[in-house]
ChimeraX commands (.cxc) that place a marker at each C-alpha (Angstrom):
marker #1 position 0.02,0.01,0.02 radius 0.5
marker #1 position 1.32,3.42,-0.96 radius 0.5
marker #1 position 1.65,6.06,1.84 radius 0.5
marker #1 position 2.05,9.70,0.92 radius 0.5
marker #1 position 5.21,11.69,1.92 radius 0.5
marker #1 position 2.98,14.10,3.80 radius 0.5
marker #1 position 1.56,11.31,5.92 radius 0.5
marker #1 position 5.04,10.00,6.65 radius 0.5
marker #1 position 6.21,13.44,7.63 radius 0.5
marker #1 position 3.19,13.97,9.90 radius 0.5
marker #1 position 3.73,10.56,11.51 radius 0.5
marker #1 position 7.38,11.28,12.02 radius 0.5
marker #1 position 6.65,14.61,13.63 radius 0.5
marker #1 position 4.08,13.01,15.91 radius 0.5
marker #1 position 6.57,10.34,16.87 radius 0.5
marker #1 position 9.18,13.01,17.59 radius 0.5
marker #1 position 6.70,14.83,19.73 radius 0.5
marker #1 position 6.03,11.68,21.80 radius 0.5
marker #1 position 9.72,11.08,22.11 radius 0.5
marker #1 position 10.38,14.62,23.44 radius 0.5
marker #1 position 7.42,14.34,25.76 radius 0.5
marker #1 position 8.78,11.11,27.13 radius 0.5
marker #1 position 12.22,12.52,27.58 radius 0.5
marker #1 position 10.80,15.62,29.36 radius 0.5
marker #1 position 8.76,13.29,31.62 radius 0.5
marker #1 position 11.90,11.19,32.40 radius 0.5
marker #1 position 14.04,14.20,33.11 radius 0.5
marker #1 position 14.02,14.80,36.89 radius 0.5
marker #1 position 15.48,18.32,36.60 radius 0.5
marker #1 position 13.92,19.98,33.52 radius 0.5
marker #1 position 14.50,23.53,34.80 radius 0.5
marker #1 position 18.28,22.91,35.18 radius 0.5
marker #1 position 20.60,23.54,32.38 radius 0.5
marker #1 position 23.14,20.88,31.65 radius 0.5
marker #1 position 26.36,21.62,33.44 radius 0.5
marker #1 position 28.64,20.49,36.19 radius 0.5
marker #1 position 26.31,21.37,39.01 radius 0.5
marker #1 position 23.35,19.48,37.58 radius 0.5
marker #1 position 25.61,16.52,36.77 radius 0.5
marker #1 position 27.13,16.50,40.23 radius 0.5
marker #1 position 23.69,16.54,41.87 radius 0.5
marker #1 position 22.47,13.62,39.79 radius 0.5
marker #1 position 25.70,11.69,40.35 radius 0.5
marker #1 position 25.41,12.16,44.12 radius 0.5
marker #1 position 21.82,10.87,44.19 radius 0.5
marker #1 position 22.78,7.88,42.07 radius 0.5
marker #1 position 25.90,7.08,44.26 radius 0.5
marker #1 position 24.18,7.13,47.60 radius 0.5
marker #1 position 21.10,5.17,46.49 radius 0.5
marker #1 position 22.69,2.36,44.38 radius 0.5
marker #1 position 22.65,-0.82,46.48 radius 0.5
marker #1 position 26.01,-2.49,46.65 radius 0.5
marker #1 position 27.85,0.65,45.60 radius 0.5
marker #1 position 30.73,2.08,47.67 radius 0.5
marker #1 position 28.76,5.19,48.67 radius 0.5
marker #1 position 25.40,3.54,49.32 radius 0.5
marker #1 position 23.43,5.08,52.19 radius 0.5
marker #1 position 20.44,3.26,53.74 radius 0.5
marker #1 position 17.08,5.10,53.29 radius 0.5
marker #1 position 16.82,5.76,56.98 radius 0.5
marker #1 position 19.98,7.91,56.84 radius 0.5
marker #1 position 19.12,9.87,53.72 radius 0.5
marker #1 position 18.54,13.28,55.24 radius 0.5
marker #1 position 18.62,16.44,53.21 radius 0.5
marker #1 position 18.24,19.95,54.79 radius 0.5
marker #1 position 17.23,23.12,53.02 radius 0.5
marker #1 position 17.39,26.64,54.18 radius 0.5
marker #1 position 14.24,28.53,53.25 radius 0.5
marker #1 position 14.72,32.23,52.57 radius 0.5
marker #1 position 16.82,32.68,49.42 radius 0.5
marker #1 position 17.19,28.90,48.94 radius 0.5
marker #1 position 13.58,27.81,48.33 radius 0.5
marker #1 position 11.88,31.19,47.72 radius 0.5
marker #1 position 12.60,34.94,47.27 radius 0.5
marker #1 position 14.07,36.83,50.18 radius 0.5
marker #1 position 14.66,40.26,48.62 radius 0.5
marker #1 position 14.21,43.13,49.21 radius 0.5
marker #1 position 13.24,41.82,52.76 radius 0.5
marker #1 position 12.43,38.53,54.30 radius 0.5
marker #1 position 8.79,37.65,53.70 radius 0.5
marker #1 position 8.17,37.12,57.41 radius 0.5
marker #1 position 9.44,40.57,58.16 radius 0.5
marker #1 position 6.88,41.97,55.77 radius 0.5
marker #1 position 4.15,39.89,57.47 radius 0.5
marker #1 position 5.46,41.20,60.87 radius 0.5
marker #1 position 5.22,44.76,59.68 radius 0.5
marker #1 position 1.58,44.24,58.65 radius 0.5
marker #1 position 0.79,42.58,61.98 radius 0.5
marker #1 position 2.40,45.49,63.87 radius 0.5
marker #1 position 0.29,47.97,61.90 radius 0.5
marker #1 position -2.81,46.01,62.81 radius 0.5
marker #1 position -1.94,45.97,66.55 radius 0.5
marker #1 position -0.52,49.50,66.81 radius 0.5
marker #1 position -3.79,51.38,67.59 radius 0.5
marker #1 position -4.01,49.35,70.81 radius 0.5
marker #1 position -0.37,50.04,71.62 radius 0.5
marker #1 position 0.31,53.80,71.25 radius 0.5
marker #1 position 3.53,53.55,73.22 radius 0.5
marker #1 position 5.15,51.72,70.32 radius 0.5
marker #1 position 5.68,55.02,68.53 radius 0.5
marker #1 position 8.37,55.87,71.00 radius 0.5
marker #1 position 10.60,52.86,70.01 radius 0.5
marker #1 position 12.81,53.63,67.00 radius 0.5
marker #1 position 12.81,50.04,65.64 radius 0.5
marker #1 position 9.03,49.81,66.00 radius 0.5
marker #1 position 8.63,53.21,64.46 radius 0.5
marker #1 position 10.69,52.17,61.43 radius 0.5
marker #1 position 8.62,49.00,61.05 radius 0.5
marker #1 position 5.30,50.92,61.21 radius 0.5
marker #1 position 6.56,53.41,58.68 radius 0.5
marker #1 position 7.55,50.55,56.34 radius 0.5
marker #1 position 11.27,51.31,56.67 radius 0.5
marker #1 position 12.35,47.68,56.57 radius 0.5
marker #1 position 16.00,48.70,55.99 radius 0.5
marker #1 position 15.87,50.51,59.32 radius 0.5
marker #1 position 14.54,47.37,60.91 radius 0.5
marker #1 position 17.26,45.25,59.39 radius 0.5
marker #1 position 19.84,47.66,60.69 radius 0.5
marker #1 position 18.74,46.58,64.22 radius 0.5
marker #1 position 20.09,43.09,63.46 radius 0.5
marker #1 position 18.46,39.78,64.31 radius 0.5
marker #1 position 17.76,40.79,67.88 radius 0.5
marker #1 position 15.67,43.72,66.73 radius 0.5
marker #1 position 13.78,41.59,64.16 radius 0.5
marker #1 position 13.13,38.84,66.75 radius 0.5
marker #1 position 11.82,41.44,69.21 radius 0.5
marker #1 position 9.32,42.71,66.63 radius 0.5
marker #1 position 8.25,39.16,65.80 radius 0.5
marker #1 position 7.77,38.36,69.49 radius 0.5
marker #1 position 5.49,41.37,69.94 radius 0.5
marker #1 position 3.17,40.18,67.18 radius 0.5
marker #1 position 3.01,36.61,68.53 radius 0.5
marker #1 position 2.74,37.15,72.26 radius 0.5
marker #1 position -0.23,35.33,73.78 radius 0.5
marker #1 position -1.04,33.37,70.64 radius 0.5
marker #1 position -1.11,29.60,70.40 radius 0.5
marker #1 position 1.16,28.00,67.85 radius 0.5
marker #1 position -1.97,27.03,65.83 radius 0.5
marker #1 position -3.31,30.58,65.83 radius 0.5
marker #1 position 0.09,31.94,64.80 radius 0.5
marker #1 position 0.18,29.46,61.88 radius 0.5
marker #1 position -3.43,30.33,60.88 radius 0.5
marker #1 position -2.73,34.08,60.86 radius 0.5
marker #1 position 0.38,33.47,58.68 radius 0.5
marker #1 position -1.60,31.27,56.27 radius 0.5
marker #1 position -4.39,34.00,56.00 radius 0.5
marker #1 position -1.86,36.68,55.24 radius 0.5
marker #1 position -0.05,34.61,52.64 radius 0.5
marker #1 position -3.35,33.92,50.91 radius 0.5
marker #1 position -3.85,37.60,50.10 radius 0.5
marker #1 position -0.44,39.32,50.32 radius 0.5
marker #1 position 1.35,40.14,47.09 radius 0.5
marker #1 position 4.97,40.77,46.30 radius 0.5
marker #1 position 5.57,44.35,45.20 radius 0.5
marker #1 position 7.80,43.56,42.24 radius 0.5
marker #1 position 5.83,40.73,40.60 radius 0.5
marker #1 position 2.43,41.24,42.02 radius 0.5
marker #1 position 2.21,37.48,42.78 radius 0.5
marker #1 position 1.53,35.63,45.98 radius 0.5
marker #1 position 4.72,35.01,47.84 radius 0.5
marker #1 position 4.04,31.23,47.68 radius 0.5
marker #1 position 4.19,31.57,43.81 radius 0.5
marker #1 position 7.79,32.91,44.22 radius 0.5
marker #1 position 9.28,29.56,45.05 radius 0.5
marker #1 position 12.12,28.30,42.91 radius 0.5
marker #1 position 11.02,25.77,40.40 radius 0.5
marker #1 position 14.56,24.13,40.12 radius 0.5
marker #1 position 14.53,23.58,43.89 radius 0.5
marker #1 position 11.05,22.04,43.81 radius 0.5
marker #1 position 12.56,19.62,41.35 radius 0.5
marker #1 position 15.45,18.82,43.68 radius 0.5
marker #1 position 13.02,18.14,46.48 radius 0.5
marker #1 position 10.99,15.82,44.29 radius 0.5
marker #1 position 14.17,14.05,43.02 radius 0.5
marker #1 position 15.40,13.41,46.52 radius 0.5
marker #1 position 12.08,12.16,47.89 radius 0.5
marker #1 position 11.74,9.89,44.88 radius 0.5
marker #1 position 15.02,8.26,46.00 radius 0.5
marker #1 position 14.07,7.71,49.60 radius 0.5
marker #1 position 15.29,10.95,51.16 radius 0.5
marker #1 position 13.51,12.81,54.00 radius 0.5
marker #1 position 13.62,16.45,53.31 radius 0.5
marker #1 position 13.75,19.02,56.06 radius 0.5
marker #1 position 13.63,22.83,56.18 radius 0.5
marker #1 position 16.19,24.35,58.58 radius 0.5
marker #1 position 15.42,28.01,58.62 radius 0.5
marker #1 position 16.29,31.10,60.63 radius 0.5
marker #1 position 12.60,32.17,60.14 radius 0.5
marker #1 position 9.98,31.66,62.63 radius 0.5
marker #1 position 8.99,28.01,62.75 radius 0.5
marker #1 position 5.19,28.57,62.78 radius 0.5
marker #1 position 5.33,31.03,59.95 radius 0.5
marker #1 position 7.26,28.49,57.72 radius 0.5
marker #1 position 4.97,25.65,58.79 radius 0.5
marker #1 position 2.01,27.62,57.61 radius 0.5
marker #1 position 2.95,27.01,53.91 radius 0.5
marker #1 position 5.77,24.43,53.80 radius 0.5
marker #1 position 3.52,21.45,53.01 radius 0.5
marker #1 position 1.43,23.17,50.28 radius 0.5
marker #1 position 4.43,24.98,48.69 radius 0.5
marker #1 position 7.16,22.37,49.06 radius 0.5
marker #1 position 5.58,19.11,50.15 radius 0.5
marker #1 position 7.43,19.31,53.45 radius 0.5
marker #1 position 5.12,18.61,56.44 radius 0.5
marker #1 position 5.17,20.90,59.49 radius 0.5
marker #1 position 7.00,18.25,61.58 radius 0.5
marker #1 position 9.91,18.40,59.13 radius 0.5
marker #1 position 10.38,22.20,59.65 radius 0.5
marker #1 position 13.07,23.35,62.06 radius 0.5
marker #1 position 13.13,27.09,62.68 radius 0.5
marker #1 position 13.51,29.89,65.27 radius 0.5
marker #1 position 10.97,29.63,67.98 radius 0.5
marker #1 position 9.49,31.52,70.91 radius 0.5
marker #1 position 9.10,30.34,74.45 radius 0.5
marker #1 position 5.76,28.57,75.12 radius 0.5
marker #1 position 3.82,29.05,78.36 radius 0.5
marker #1 position 1.67,25.96,79.25 radius 0.5
marker #1 position -1.73,26.48,80.88 radius 0.5
marker #1 position -5.24,25.22,81.12 radius 0.5
marker #1 position -8.57,26.75,80.15 radius 0.5
marker #1 position -12.03,25.21,80.29 radius 0.5
marker #1 position -10.54,21.82,81.01 radius 0.5
marker #1 position -8.10,21.78,78.11 radius 0.5
marker #1 position -4.34,22.18,77.91 radius 0.5
marker #1 position -3.26,25.48,76.30 radius 0.5
marker #1 position 0.01,26.83,74.99 radius 0.5
marker #1 position 0.67,30.54,74.72 radius 0.5
marker #1 position 3.65,32.03,72.94 radius 0.5
marker #1 position 5.82,34.48,74.91 radius 0.5
marker #1 position 7.52,37.50,73.34 radius 0.5
marker #1 position 11.01,36.11,73.95 radius 0.5
marker #1 position 12.80,33.79,71.54 radius 0.5
marker #1 position 13.95,30.56,73.09 radius 0.5
marker #1 position 15.84,29.16,70.05 radius 0.5
marker #1 position 17.42,30.96,67.11 radius 0.5
marker #1 position 17.96,28.61,64.22 radius 0.5
marker #1 position 20.47,30.59,62.26 radius 0.5
marker #1 position 24.24,30.45,61.89 radius 0.5
marker #1 position 25.65,28.23,64.69 radius 0.5
marker #1 position 22.13,27.48,65.76 radius 0.5
marker #1 position 21.46,25.32,62.65 radius 0.5
marker #1 position 23.57,22.36,63.56 radius 0.5
marker #1 position 22.13,22.56,67.04 radius 0.5
marker #1 position 18.61,22.51,65.60 radius 0.5
marker #1 position 19.40,19.60,63.36 radius 0.5
marker #1 position 20.84,17.56,66.22 radius 0.5
marker #1 position 17.99,18.46,68.53 radius 0.5
marker #1 position 14.98,18.11,66.26 radius 0.5
marker #1 position 16.12,15.81,63.52 radius 0.5
marker #1 position 18.51,13.46,65.31 radius 0.5
marker #1 position 20.65,12.64,62.29 radius 0.5
marker #1 position 23.43,14.43,60.57 radius 0.5
marker #1 position 22.28,15.26,57.01 radius 0.5
marker #1 position 24.18,13.82,54.02 radius 0.5
marker #1 position 23.03,16.81,51.84 radius 0.5
marker #1 position 22.47,20.48,52.71 radius 0.5
marker #1 position 21.36,23.40,50.57 radius 0.5
marker #1 position 21.76,27.06,51.49 radius 0.5
marker #1 position 22.43,30.51,50.00 radius 0.5
marker #1 position 24.07,32.68,52.65 radius 0.5
marker #1 position 26.59,32.86,55.46 radius 0.5
marker #1 position 23.83,31.95,57.78 radius 0.5
marker #1 position 24.01,28.47,56.27 radius 0.5
marker #1 position 27.82,28.25,56.58 radius 0.5
marker #1 position 27.65,26.15,59.81 radius 0.5
marker #1 position 24.93,23.83,58.43 radius 0.5
marker #1 position 26.88,23.19,55.32 radius 0.5
marker #1 position 30.05,22.45,57.31 radius 0.5
marker #1 position 28.14,20.15,59.76 radius 0.5
marker #1 position 26.73,18.24,56.84 radius 0.5
marker #1 position 29.78,17.88,54.67 radius 0.5
marker #1 position 32.24,17.17,57.51 radius 0.5
marker #1 position 30.49,13.91,58.21 radius 0.5
marker #1 position 31.83,10.55,57.02 radius 0.5
marker #1 position 31.07,9.11,53.54 radius 0.5
marker #1 position 29.71,10.79,50.46 radius 0.5
marker #1 position 28.22,14.24,51.14 radius 0.5
marker #1 position 26.75,17.10,49.22 radius 0.5
marker #1 position 26.77,20.82,49.98 radius 0.5
marker #1 position 25.14,23.35,47.61 radius 0.5
marker #1 position 24.99,27.06,47.65 radius 0.5
marker #1 position 22.40,28.97,45.56 radius 0.5
marker #1 position 24.17,32.06,44.28 radius 0.5
marker #1 position 21.86,34.92,43.40 radius 0.5
marker #1 position 23.49,36.45,40.28 radius 0.5
marker #1 position 20.43,37.05,37.96 radius 0.5
marker #1 position 19.24,40.64,38.38 radius 0.5
marker #1 position 16.99,40.28,35.25 radius 0.5
marker #1 position 14.97,37.28,36.34 radius 0.5
marker #1 position 15.32,37.60,40.12 radius 0.5
marker #1 position 18.03,39.51,42.07 radius 0.5
marker #1 position 21.82,39.74,42.05 radius 0.5
marker #1 position 23.49,40.05,45.51 radius 0.5
marker #1 position 26.02,38.40,47.78 radius 0.5
marker #1 position 28.84,40.06,49.78 radius 0.5
marker #1 position 27.28,43.49,50.43 radius 0.5
marker #1 position 23.73,42.58,50.94 radius 0.5
marker #1 position 22.03,43.11,54.36 radius 0.5
marker #1 position 19.65,40.29,53.35 radius 0.5
marker #1 position 21.14,36.94,52.52 radius 0.5
marker #1 position 24.79,38.05,52.73 radius 0.5
marker #1 position 27.09,35.54,51.04 radius 0.5
marker #1 position 30.84,35.97,51.62 radius 0.5
marker #1 position 32.46,33.48,53.91 radius 0.5
marker #1 position 30.55,30.47,52.55 radius 0.5
marker #1 position 31.33,31.57,48.98 radius 0.5
marker #1 position 35.01,31.94,49.77 radius 0.5
marker #1 position 35.15,28.46,51.48 radius 0.5
marker #1 position 33.13,26.62,48.82 radius 0.5
marker #1 position 35.99,25.59,46.55 radius 0.5
marker #1 position 38.16,24.09,49.35 radius 0.5
marker #1 position 35.22,22.36,50.98 radius 0.5
marker #1 position 33.85,20.99,47.71 radius 0.5
marker #1 position 30.56,22.84,47.91 radius 0.5
marker #1 position 28.72,23.33,44.60 radius 0.5
marker #1 position 27.96,27.01,43.89 radius 0.5
marker #1 position 24.87,27.06,41.69 radius 0.5
marker #1 position 24.49,30.15,39.53 radius 0.5
marker #1 position 20.88,31.10,39.10 radius 0.5
marker #1 position 21.84,32.85,35.85 radius 0.5
marker #1 position 23.86,30.04,34.31 radius 0.5
marker #1 position 22.38,26.82,35.82 radius 0.5
marker #1 position 18.66,27.54,36.02 radius 0.5
marker #1 position 16.65,27.67,32.72 radius 0.5
marker #1 position 13.66,29.16,34.69 radius 0.5
marker #1 position 13.21,30.62,38.14 radius 0.5
marker #1 position 9.56,30.36,39.15 radius 0.5
marker #1 position 6.87,27.79,38.50 radius 0.5
marker #1 position 4.93,30.31,36.32 radius 0.5
marker #1 position 7.83,31.25,34.09 radius 0.5
marker link #1:1,2 radius 0.2
marker link #1:2,3 radius 0.2
marker link #1:3,4 radius 0.2
marker link #1:4,5 radius 0.2
marker link #1:5,6 radius 0.2
marker link #1:6,7 radius 0.2
marker link #1:7,8 radius 0.2
marker link #1:8,9 radius 0.2
marker link #1:9,10 radius 0.2
marker link #1:10,11 radius 0.2
marker link #1:11,12 radius 0.2
marker link #1:12,13 radius 0.2
marker link #1:13,14 radius 0.2
marker link #1:14,15 radius 0.2
marker link #1:15,16 radius 0.2
marker link #1:16,17 radius 0.2
marker link #1:17,18 radius 0.2
marker link #1:18,19 radius 0.2
marker link #1:19,20 radius 0.2
marker link #1:20,21 radius 0.2
marker link #1:21,22 radius 0.2
marker link #1:22,23 radius 0.2
marker link #1:23,24 radius 0.2
marker link #1:24,25 radius 0.2
marker link #1:25,26 radius 0.2
marker link #1:26,27 radius 0.2
marker link #1:27,28 radius 0.2
marker link #1:28,29 radius 0.2
marker link #1:29,30 radius 0.2
marker link #1:30,31 radius 0.2
marker link #1:31,32 radius 0.2
marker link #1:32,33 radius 0.2
marker link #1:33,34 radius 0.2
marker link #1:34,35 radius 0.2
marker link #1:35,36 radius 0.2
marker link #1:36,37 radius 0.2
marker link #1:37,38 radius 0.2
marker link #1:38,39 radius 0.2
marker link #1:39,40 radius 0.2
marker link #1:40,41 radius 0.2
marker link #1:41,42 radius 0.2
marker link #1:42,43 radius 0.2
marker link #1:43,44 radius 0.2
marker link #1:44,45 radius 0.2
marker link #1:45,46 radius 0.2
marker link #1:46,47 radius 0.2
marker link #1:47,48 radius 0.2
marker link #1:48,49 radius 0.2
marker link #1:49,50 radius 0.2
marker link #1:50,51 radius 0.2
marker link #1:51,52 radius 0.2
marker link #1:52,53 radius 0.2
marker link #1:53,54 radius 0.2
marker link #1:54,55 radius 0.2
marker link #1:55,56 radius 0.2
marker link #1:56,57 radius 0.2
marker link #1:57,58 radius 0.2
marker link #1:58,59 radius 0.2
marker link #1:59,60 radius 0.2
marker link #1:60,61 radius 0.2
marker link #1:61,62 radius 0.2
marker link #1:62,63 radius 0.2
marker link #1:63,64 radius 0.2
marker link #1:64,65 radius 0.2
marker link #1:65,66 radius 0.2
marker link #1:66,67 radius 0.2
marker link #1:67,68 radius 0.2
marker link #1:68,69 radius 0.2
marker link #1:69,70 radius 0.2
marker link #1:70,71 radius 0.2
marker link #1:71,72 radius 0.2
marker link #1:72,73 radius 0.2
marker link #1:73,74 radius 0.2
marker link #1:74,75 radius 0.2
marker link #1:75,76 radius 0.2
marker link #1:76,77 radius 0.2
marker link #1:77,78 radius 0.2
marker link #1:78,79 radius 0.2
marker link #1:79,80 radius 0.2
marker link #1:80,81 radius 0.2
marker link #1:81,82 radius 0.2
marker link #1:82,83 radius 0.2
marker link #1:83,84 radius 0.2
marker link #1:84,85 radius 0.2
marker link #1:85,86 radius 0.2
marker link #1:86,87 radius 0.2
marker link #1:87,88 radius 0.2
marker link #1:88,89 radius 0.2
marker link #1:89,90 radius 0.2
marker link #1:90,91 radius 0.2
marker link #1:91,92 radius 0.2
marker link #1:92,93 radius 0.2
marker link #1:93,94 radius 0.2
marker link #1:94,95 radius 0.2
marker link #1:95,96 radius 0.2
marker link #1:96,97 radius 0.2
marker link #1:97,98 radius 0.2
marker link #1:98,99 radius 0.2
marker link #1:99,100 radius 0.2
marker link #1:100,101 radius 0.2
marker link #1:101,102 radius 0.2
marker link #1:102,103 radius 0.2
marker link #1:103,104 radius 0.2
marker link #1:104,105 radius 0.2
marker link #1:105,106 radius 0.2
marker link #1:106,107 radius 0.2
marker link #1:107,108 radius 0.2
marker link #1:108,109 radius 0.2
marker link #1:109,110 radius 0.2
marker link #1:110,111 radius 0.2
marker link #1:111,112 radius 0.2
marker link #1:112,113 radius 0.2
marker link #1:113,114 radius 0.2
marker link #1:114,115 radius 0.2
marker link #1:115,116 radius 0.2
marker link #1:116,117 radius 0.2
marker link #1:117,118 radius 0.2
marker link #1:118,119 radius 0.2
marker link #1:119,120 radius 0.2
marker link #1:120,121 radius 0.2
marker link #1:121,122 radius 0.2
marker link #1:122,123 radius 0.2
marker link #1:123,124 radius 0.2
marker link #1:124,125 radius 0.2
marker link #1:125,126 radius 0.2
marker link #1:126,127 radius 0.2
marker link #1:127,128 radius 0.2
marker link #1:128,129 radius 0.2
marker link #1:129,130 radius 0.2
marker link #1:130,131 radius 0.2
marker link #1:131,132 radius 0.2
marker link #1:132,133 radius 0.2
marker link #1:133,134 radius 0.2
marker link #1:134,135 radius 0.2
marker link #1:135,136 radius 0.2
marker link #1:136,137 radius 0.2
marker link #1:137,138 radius 0.2
marker link #1:138,139 radius 0.2
marker link #1:139,140 radius 0.2
marker link #1:140,141 radius 0.2
marker link #1:141,142 radius 0.2
marker link #1:142,143 radius 0.2
marker link #1:143,144 radius 0.2
marker link #1:144,145 radius 0.2
marker link #1:145,146 radius 0.2
marker link #1:146,147 radius 0.2
marker link #1:147,148 radius 0.2
marker link #1:148,149 radius 0.2
marker link #1:149,150 radius 0.2
marker link #1:150,151 radius 0.2
marker link #1:151,152 radius 0.2
marker link #1:152,153 radius 0.2
marker link #1:153,154 radius 0.2
marker link #1:154,155 radius 0.2
marker link #1:155,156 radius 0.2
marker link #1:156,157 radius 0.2
marker link #1:157,158 radius 0.2
marker link #1:158,159 radius 0.2
marker link #1:159,160 radius 0.2
marker link #1:160,161 radius 0.2
marker link #1:161,162 radius 0.2
marker link #1:162,163 radius 0.2
marker link #1:163,164 radius 0.2
marker link #1:164,165 radius 0.2
marker link #1:165,166 radius 0.2
marker link #1:166,167 radius 0.2
marker link #1:167,168 radius 0.2
marker link #1:168,169 radius 0.2
marker link #1:169,170 radius 0.2
marker link #1:170,171 radius 0.2
marker link #1:171,172 radius 0.2
marker link #1:172,173 radius 0.2
marker link #1:173,174 radius 0.2
marker link #1:174,175 radius 0.2
marker link #1:175,176 radius 0.2
marker link #1:176,177 radius 0.2
marker link #1:177,178 radius 0.2
marker link #1:178,179 radius 0.2
marker link #1:179,180 radius 0.2
marker link #1:180,181 radius 0.2
marker link #1:181,182 radius 0.2
marker link #1:182,183 radius 0.2
marker link #1:183,184 radius 0.2
marker link #1:184,185 radius 0.2
marker link #1:185,186 radius 0.2
marker link #1:186,187 radius 0.2
marker link #1:187,188 radius 0.2
marker link #1:188,189 radius 0.2
marker link #1:189,190 radius 0.2
marker link #1:190,191 radius 0.2
marker link #1:191,192 radius 0.2
marker link #1:192,193 radius 0.2
marker link #1:193,194 radius 0.2
marker link #1:194,195 radius 0.2
marker link #1:195,196 radius 0.2
marker link #1:196,197 radius 0.2
marker link #1:197,198 radius 0.2
marker link #1:198,199 radius 0.2
marker link #1:199,200 radius 0.2
marker link #1:200,201 radius 0.2
marker link #1:201,202 radius 0.2
marker link #1:202,203 radius 0.2
marker link #1:203,204 radius 0.2
marker link #1:204,205 radius 0.2
marker link #1:205,206 radius 0.2
marker link #1:206,207 radius 0.2
marker link #1:207,208 radius 0.2
marker link #1:208,209 radius 0.2
marker link #1:209,210 radius 0.2
marker link #1:210,211 radius 0.2
marker link #1:211,212 radius 0.2
marker link #1:212,213 radius 0.2
marker link #1:213,214 radius 0.2
marker link #1:214,215 radius 0.2
marker link #1:215,216 radius 0.2
marker link #1:216,217 radius 0.2
marker link #1:217,218 radius 0.2
marker link #1:218,219 radius 0.2
marker link #1:219,220 radius 0.2
marker link #1:220,221 radius 0.2
marker link #1:221,222 radius 0.2
marker link #1:222,223 radius 0.2
marker link #1:223,224 radius 0.2
marker link #1:224,225 radius 0.2
marker link #1:225,226 radius 0.2
marker link #1:226,227 radius 0.2
marker link #1:227,228 radius 0.2
marker link #1:228,229 radius 0.2
marker link #1:229,230 radius 0.2
marker link #1:230,231 radius 0.2
marker link #1:231,232 radius 0.2
marker link #1:232,233 radius 0.2
marker link #1:233,234 radius 0.2
marker link #1:234,235 radius 0.2
marker link #1:235,236 radius 0.2
marker link #1:236,237 radius 0.2
marker link #1:237,238 radius 0.2
marker link #1:238,239 radius 0.2
marker link #1:239,240 radius 0.2
marker link #1:240,241 radius 0.2
marker link #1:241,242 radius 0.2
marker link #1:242,243 radius 0.2
marker link #1:243,244 radius 0.2
marker link #1:244,245 radius 0.2
marker link #1:245,246 radius 0.2
marker link #1:246,247 radius 0.2
marker link #1:247,248 radius 0.2
marker link #1:248,249 radius 0.2
marker link #1:249,250 radius 0.2
marker link #1:250,251 radius 0.2
marker link #1:251,252 radius 0.2
marker link #1:252,253 radius 0.2
marker link #1:253,254 radius 0.2
marker link #1:254,255 radius 0.2
marker link #1:255,256 radius 0.2
marker link #1:256,257 radius 0.2
marker link #1:257,258 radius 0.2
marker link #1:258,259 radius 0.2
marker link #1:259,260 radius 0.2
marker link #1:260,261 radius 0.2
marker link #1:261,262 radius 0.2
marker link #1:262,263 radius 0.2
marker link #1:263,264 radius 0.2
marker link #1:264,265 radius 0.2
marker link #1:265,266 radius 0.2
marker link #1:266,267 radius 0.2
marker link #1:267,268 radius 0.2
marker link #1:268,269 radius 0.2
marker link #1:269,270 radius 0.2
marker link #1:270,271 radius 0.2
marker link #1:271,272 radius 0.2
marker link #1:272,273 radius 0.2
marker link #1:273,274 radius 0.2
marker link #1:274,275 radius 0.2
marker link #1:275,276 radius 0.2
marker link #1:276,277 radius 0.2
marker link #1:277,278 radius 0.2
marker link #1:278,279 radius 0.2
marker link #1:279,280 radius 0.2
marker link #1:280,281 radius 0.2
marker link #1:281,282 radius 0.2
marker link #1:282,283 radius 0.2
marker link #1:283,284 radius 0.2
marker link #1:284,285 radius 0.2
marker link #1:285,286 radius 0.2
marker link #1:286,287 radius 0.2
marker link #1:287,288 radius 0.2
marker link #1:288,289 radius 0.2
marker link #1:289,290 radius 0.2
marker link #1:290,291 radius 0.2
marker link #1:291,292 radius 0.2
marker link #1:292,293 radius 0.2
marker link #1:293,294 radius 0.2
marker link #1:294,295 radius 0.2
marker link #1:295,296 radius 0.2
marker link #1:296,297 radius 0.2
marker link #1:297,298 radius 0.2
marker link #1:298,299 radius 0.2
marker link #1:299,300 radius 0.2
marker link #1:300,301 radius 0.2
marker link #1:301,302 radius 0.2
marker link #1:302,303 radius 0.2
marker link #1:303,304 radius 0.2
marker link #1:304,305 radius 0.2
marker link #1:305,306 radius 0.2
marker link #1:306,307 radius 0.2
marker link #1:307,308 radius 0.2
marker link #1:308,309 radius 0.2
marker link #1:309,310 radius 0.2
marker link #1:310,311 radius 0.2
marker link #1:311,312 radius 0.2
marker link #1:312,313 radius 0.2
marker link #1:313,314 radius 0.2
marker link #1:314,315 radius 0.2
marker link #1:315,316 radius 0.2
marker link #1:316,317 radius 0.2
marker link #1:317,318 radius 0.2
marker link #1:318,319 radius 0.2
marker link #1:319,320 radius 0.2
marker link #1:320,321 radius 0.2
marker link #1:321,322 radius 0.2
marker link #1:322,323 radius 0.2
marker link #1:323,324 radius 0.2
marker link #1:324,325 radius 0.2
marker link #1:325,326 radius 0.2
marker link #1:326,327 radius 0.2
marker link #1:327,328 radius 0.2
marker link #1:328,329 radius 0.2
marker link #1:329,330 radius 0.2
view
């Protein structure tokens, strides 16, 4: 039977389309450009999950930790939780007129987030504590979720939860498909991150380690209550990250992902362990599609970790060179 050239061409094109679709479906990292960082990541996963291989790691020990701000979602021009805290302070300010006498509070109420950042982590935590005092952890989480449902980023006009990094979502999925447990280890408030971690990243609340505020136990109407105090009882940043991992996870990770000097100790703690290890730094060097910053930035400063990366074997991932797209909607 004779078949026209046109039909053959159409059939070939259709077959090519199916082949490309199958290849795309099989590619675990479609938003990553081919290069040494992508290949090293895939090689690591293959090495630690191949039974009988020299680097094989049992599934129970496959722990990967991820910083949140700047590693899994946007942190510029200010941390998302700081913007949430500003909005909460404004809502509570009419009942607290004395706040206007405090320079850090006054800066926050005026929207001067750079002034708040200048007060350092202590000033930021103090503001967060004022907005959380007396709340139960569940209420704090609900208020954060309600705010995230309506708040929009000033630059893109999108919900903050739409400004997660598609390439990192693919890394999370790749690791979980190979038996890893994925944890967030963040300097941010633990209840704020828990409010969206499962829907945004597939990471349940009990796999989030973060900064926390003291809890006061009590009882009301025959039920146990927990009320948050305005003082922080654990700061999960810098040297606190290995402490948080040991205290709340109980195993040293074999892979860690960060983007700033606040992750330096977590990266060291992870990669200084025995056996095959992976440390990765997300380098923000794409001003066109996201932001470009490192050494001089008051948010997500990256200097010491960047300098140490070559000697310690940490992969420095360039957003500009290694990522074909940034956000899920791109």
